[in-house]
N, C-alpha and C positions, 0 to 999 in steps of 0.2 A: 103446188104443194111443195113445202120446204123439205129438203133432205137434210137430216141432222148428221153431224160428223160421225157418230157411231154407226150409222147405216152404211157408211162408206168403208168401214173396216172389214177386211177379209175375215179376220178372226171372229167378228160379231156375226157375219153371214154364216160361217161354219157353225157357230154356236146355235144360231137360229134353226138351221136345218137339223142339227143334232137333237135339239129339243123335240122337233117334230118326229124324228125317228124314235125317240124314247117314248113318246105318247103312243105311237103305233105299236111298238114292242110290248108295252105294258098292258095293252088290251087283252093279251093272251094270258096274263097272270091270273091266278085263282082269285075269285071274288072275295075270299076272306082276307086277301092282302090289300084291299082297296084303301084301308086306313093305315096300313103298315108299309111294306116295301114299295108298293105301287106309288103311294103318296110321297114317300121320301125320295125316290129316284126322280120323280117328276119335279119336285121342288128343287133338288140339287142341280138337275140339268137346266132348269129354267133360270136358276141363280147365276149360271155362267154368263149368259147373255145380258141378264139384268145388271150385273155388276160392271160388265164392259160398257154398257150404255151409260150407267150412272157415272162411272169413272171418267168417261170421255167428256162429261159436262162439267167436271171440276176445273177450277181455275189454275191451281198450282200443280206442278208435277208431283209433289209429295202426296197430295190428295188423290190425284189420278192413279198413281202407283199403288196406293192403299187399296183402292177398289179393284185394280187388276190383280192384286195379291188375293183378294177375296174370291175373285173369279177362278183363279188357279186352285184355291182350296176347295171350291165347290166342284171343280172337275175331279179333284182327288177323291172327294166324298162320293161322287158319282161312280168312280172306278170301284170303290168299295161296295156300292150297291149292285153294280153289275157282277162283281165277283160273287156276292151273296145270291143273286138271282141264278147264277150258274150252279152254285153249290146246292141250291134248293131244287134244281131241275126245271126251273121256269124258262131257261133259255139253253140253247144248244152251245156246244163248243164253238161252232162257226159264228154264231151270233155274238158270243162273248168276244172272240178275236176281232170281229168287225167293230164292235163298239169300243173295245180297248184301243184299237188302232186309231179310231176317230178321236178318242180322248187324248191319246198321246200327241196327236197332231195339234189338237186344241191347246194343250199345255205348252207345246213348243212355241206356238204362235203367241200365246199370252206372255210367255217369258220374253220373246223377241220384242213385243210391244212395250213391256215394262222396261226393258233395257234401253229401247229407243227414247222413251220419255225421260228416263234418268239422265241420258246424255245431253238433254236440252239445257 
């Protein structure tokens, strides 16, 4: 089996596991949120890894960086959803802090990847 370049990226691996954590977390959200916050946080969390994968397949650094910027924006969107989940009482302060910490780490790694590609 071929291993694609995005699969070797530490940041993509972290995004992959983060998505799994989000899916587990949202199982406890109220059923009436299935088409609201639950759906939105799952989509934005999934988009982080999706954009990292797609960006890694692009030929030019400019195209790669464009998708890495979208991955960063998706992580920021996810932070907003996590804040909303806490505000609505769907997650605890501890869960919020844990997810926020993971998102901060992801954003730092996405920025580092973006900067490395721009230096090429």
